Z-matrix of the N, CA and C atoms (Angstrom, degrees):
N
C 1 1.431
C 2 1.520 1 107.50
N 3 1.312 2 115.55 1 129.56
C 4 1.457 3 122.74 2 175.90
C 5 1.512 4 107.34 3 -119.17
N 6 1.330 5 117.01 4 126.28
C 7 1.455 6 122.06 5 -177.45
C 8 1.518 7 108.52 6 -127.22
N 9 1.320 8 115.70 7 134.78
C 10 1.456 9 121.24 8 174.42
C 11 1.519 10 108.09 9 -107.36
N 12 1.316 11 116.83 10 141.17
C 13 1.460 12 119.18 11 177.42
C 14 1.520 13 109.58 12 -67.41
N 15 1.319 14 116.14 13 164.16
C 16 1.463 15 120.93 14 179.36
C 17 1.516 16 111.83 15 -53.70
N 18 1.294 17 116.02 16 142.06
C 19 1.459 18 121.40 17 -179.43
C 20 1.525 19 109.98 18 -75.14
N 21 1.316 20 116.73 19 137.30
C 22 1.462 21 121.10 20 -178.88
C 23 1.528 22 109.38 21 -90.23
N 24 1.303 23 115.09 22 128.49
C 25 1.462 24 122.13 23 173.57
C 26 1.524 25 105.63 24 -117.36
N 27 1.326 26 118.55 25 98.67
C 28 1.461 27 121.46 26 -170.35
C 29 1.518 28 114.92 27 -49.06
N 30 1.315 29 117.75 28 -39.71
C 31 1.456 30 119.31 29 -177.39
C 32 1.526 31 113.08 30 -73.16
N 33 1.324 32 117.94 31 -21.05
C 34 1.459 33 121.16 32 -175.64
C 35 1.526 34 113.03 33 -122.04
N 36 1.327 35 118.71 34 -7.51
C 37 1.453 36 120.90 35 -174.83
C 38 1.515 37 110.05 36 87.71
N 39 1.330 38 116.85 37 -177.29
C 40 1.475 39 119.84 38 -177.82
C 41 1.525 40 111.68 39 -65.63
N 42 1.334 41 115.66 40 144.63
C 43 1.461 42 120.27 41 -179.08
C 44 1.515 43 112.10 42 -78.77
N 45 1.340 44 117.70 43 -24.75
C 46 1.454 45 120.98 44 -177.06
C 47 1.514 46 113.32 45 84.94
N 48 1.326 47 117.31 46 -2.42
C 49 1.455 48 121.12 47 179.69
C 50 1.514 49 110.10 48 -120.50
N 51 1.312 50 116.29 49 146.38
C 52 1.453 51 121.99 50 175.90
C 53 1.513 52 108.71 51 -156.63
N 54 1.318 53 117.96 52 162.17
C 55 1.464 54 120.91 53 -177.56
C 56 1.527 55 112.51 54 -71.87
N 57 1.331 56 115.08 55 148.44
C 58 1.463 57 123.20 56 175.37
C 59 1.519 58 107.41 57 -132.72
N 60 1.319 59 116.23 58 131.44
C 61 1.469 60 121.54 59 176.89
C 62 1.519 61 107.75 60 -122.96
N 63 1.330 62 116.40 61 127.37
C 64 1.455 63 121.57 62 179.41
C 65 1.517 64 108.06 63 -127.38
N 66 1.331 65 116.20 64 135.69
C 67 1.453 66 121.35 65 177.14
C 68 1.520 67 108.44 66 -137.99
N 69 1.328 68 116.65 67 137.28
C 70 1.455 69 121.11 68 -179.95
C 71 1.513 70 110.86 69 81.11
N 72 1.298 71 116.84 70 -173.86
C 73 1.461 72 121.56 71 177.93
C 74 1.514 73 113.93 72 60.84
N 75 1.342 74 117.42 73 29.05
C 76 1.461 75 120.59 74 -179.89
C 77 1.515 76 113.74 75 92.63
N 78 1.331 77 117.76 76 1.63
C 79 1.459 78 120.95 77 177.83
C 80 1.522 79 108.36 78 -100.03
N 81 1.333 80 115.47 79 103.73
C 82 1.459 81 120.72 80 -174.88
C 83 1.517 82 113.32 81 -102.19
N 84 1.297 83 118.35 82 0.33
C 85 1.460 84 121.39 83 -179.87
C 86 1.516 85 110.33 84 138.27
N 87 1.287 86 116.14 85 164.36
C 88 1.455 87 121.43 86 -179.69
C 89 1.510 88 111.32 87 104.73
N 90 1.307 89 115.85 88 -172.75
C 91 1.456 90 122.02 89 178.69
C 92 1.518 91 110.63 90 -84.06
N 93 1.315 92 115.63 91 151.65
C 94 1.462 93 121.45 92 175.04
C 95 1.516 94 108.02 93 -91.92
N 96 1.296 95 117.10 94 136.48
C 97 1.454 96 121.73 95 175.95
C 98 1.512 97 109.43 96 -145.31
N 99 1.322 98 116.70 97 169.16
C 100 1.460 99 120.60 98 175.90
C 101 1.513 100 109.38 99 -150.66
N 102 1.318 101 114.69 100 162.94
C 103 1.464 102 118.73 101 178.68
C 104 1.532 103 111.43 102 -72.30
N 105 1.329 104 117.49 103 -8.70
C 106 1.463 105 120.43 104 176.18
C 107 1.525 106 111.42 105 -70.78
N 108 1.340 107 116.62 106 -36.26
C 109 1.465 108 120.24 107 -176.36
C 110 1.518 109 113.63 108 -103.08
N 111 1.328 110 116.80 109 -25.00
C 112 1.476 111 121.85 110 -176.41
C 113 1.529 112 111.22 111 57.45
N 114 1.348 113 117.03 112 28.78
C 115 1.461 114 121.49 113 179.62
C 116 1.517 115 109.30 114 -138.25
N 117 1.317 116 116.52 115 127.33
C 118 1.451 117 120.91 116 176.79
C 119 1.517 118 110.75 117 -61.37
N 120 1.323 119 116.26 118 136.40
C 121 1.448 120 121.06 119 178.71
C 122 1.515 121 114.35 120 88.34
N 123 1.330 122 117.96 121 -1.06
C 124 1.466 123 120.94 122 -179.85
C 125 1.515 124 111.38 123 -128.84
N 126 1.312 125 115.12 124 137.63
C 127 1.452 126 121.33 125 170.79
C 128 1.527 127 107.28 126 -141.90
N 129 1.308 128 117.64 127 160.44
C 130 1.458 129 120.79 128 -179.09
C 131 1.524 130 110.43 129 -93.18
N 132 1.321 131 116.23 130 164.11
C 133 1.463 132 120.30 131 174.93
C 134 1.525 133 110.81 132 -58.31
N 135 1.327 134 116.77 133 -35.64
C 136 1.464 135 120.86 134 -179.57
C 137 1.526 136 111.99 135 -66.03
N 138 1.335 137 116.59 136 -24.31
C 139 1.465 138 120.43 137 179.70
C 140 1.525 139 112.53 138 -73.17
N 141 1.328 140 117.34 139 -20.08
C 142 1.470 141 120.17 140 -177.16
C 143 1.524 142 110.85 141 -61.80
N 144 1.321 143 117.56 142 -51.51
C 145 1.471 144 119.32 143 -178.31
C 146 1.526 145 111.07 144 -65.69
N 147 1.324 146 117.46 145 -38.25
C 148 1.461 147 120.26 146 178.05
C 149 1.526 148 110.83 147 -64.16
N 150 1.327 149 116.94 148 -36.36
C 151 1.466 150 121.38 149 178.68
C 152 1.518 151 111.11 150 -67.90
N 153 1.328 152 117.26 151 -43.83
C 154 1.470 153 121.05 152 178.86
C 155 1.526 154 110.43 153 -61.04
N 156 1.324 155 117.15 154 -45.59
C 157 1.469 156 119.52 155 178.16
C 158 1.526 157 111.12 156 -60.94
N 159 1.330 158 117.00 157 -40.90
C 160 1.462 159 121.04 158 179.47
C 161 1.529 160 110.99 159 -62.74
N 162 1.323 161 117.10 160 -44.78
C 163 1.465 162 121.07 161 179.23
C 164 1.527 163 110.82 162 -61.33
N 165 1.340 164 116.67 163 -37.79
C 166 1.463 165 120.99 164 -179.60
C 167 1.527 166 113.08 165 -81.03
N 168 1.342 167 116.97 166 -4.51
C 169 1.459 168 120.39 167 179.38
C 170 1.514 169 113.76 168 77.09
N 171 1.320 170 116.84 169 22.81
C 172 1.461 171 122.02 170 179.90
C 173 1.520 172 109.27 171 -101.04
N 174 1.322 173 116.44 172 130.70
C 175 1.458 174 120.62 173 -179.84
C 176 1.525 175 110.48 174 -66.39
N 177 1.328 176 115.40 175 135.19
C 178 1.465 177 121.35 176 -179.59
C 179 1.518 178 109.76 177 -74.93
N 180 1.348 179 118.09 178 127.42
C 181 1.469 180 120.17 179 177.22
C 182 1.532 181 110.35 180 -61.36
N 183 1.312 182 116.66 181 146.25
C 184 1.462 183 120.39 182 -177.00
C 185 1.524 184 112.47 183 -62.66
N 186 1.336 185 117.43 184 -27.98
C 187 1.463 186 119.40 185 -179.44
C 188 1.526 187 113.03 186 -80.41
N 189 1.324 188 117.84 187 -7.10
C 190 1.463 189 121.47 188 179.34
C 191 1.524 190 109.97 189 -81.68
N 192 1.310 191 115.59 190 129.86
C 193 1.455 192 120.73 191 176.25
C 194 1.518 193 109.27 192 -86.46
N 195 1.316 194 116.62 193 161.13
C 196 1.453 195 121.58 194 179.23
C 197 1.514 196 111.13 195 99.90
N 198 1.320 197 114.99 196 161.17
C 199 1.459 198 122.63 197 -178.52
C 200 1.520 199 109.42 198 -131.84
N 201 1.335 200 117.34 199 148.76
C 202 1.454 201 119.55 200 178.91
C 203 1.540 202 110.99 201 -61.63
N 204 1.312 203 115.56 202 140.10
C 205 1.459 204 121.05 203 177.02
C 206 1.526 205 109.84 204 -76.03
N 207 1.310 206 115.38 205 156.42
C 208 1.453 207 121.69 206 177.13
C 209 1.528 208 107.60 207 -131.96
N 210 1.332 209 115.82 208 152.27
C 211 1.461 210 120.58 209 175.46
C 212 1.523 211 108.63 210 -84.77
N 213 1.308 212 115.51 211 128.51
C 214 1.460 213 121.41 212 178.88
C 215 1.524 214 108.07 213 -113.31
N 216 1.336 215 117.16 214 128.93
C 217 1.481 216 119.70 215 -177.87
C 218 1.517 217 112.96 216 -62.14
């Protein structure tokens, strides 16, 4: 998983969005989405750690925010 921080737009501040690339771990192609955003192609920063734990087969602690990302065709 490769994650870029939100892109800075000096006149408006950070956009809050950045590219995410995932390969392997059940991700065979398509857009990344999560139940946190309910939108194909979008996931939150909090979803990154939940996704990594899911790929590694580690149960997410209940106090951790975010949801594992899924590949959407």
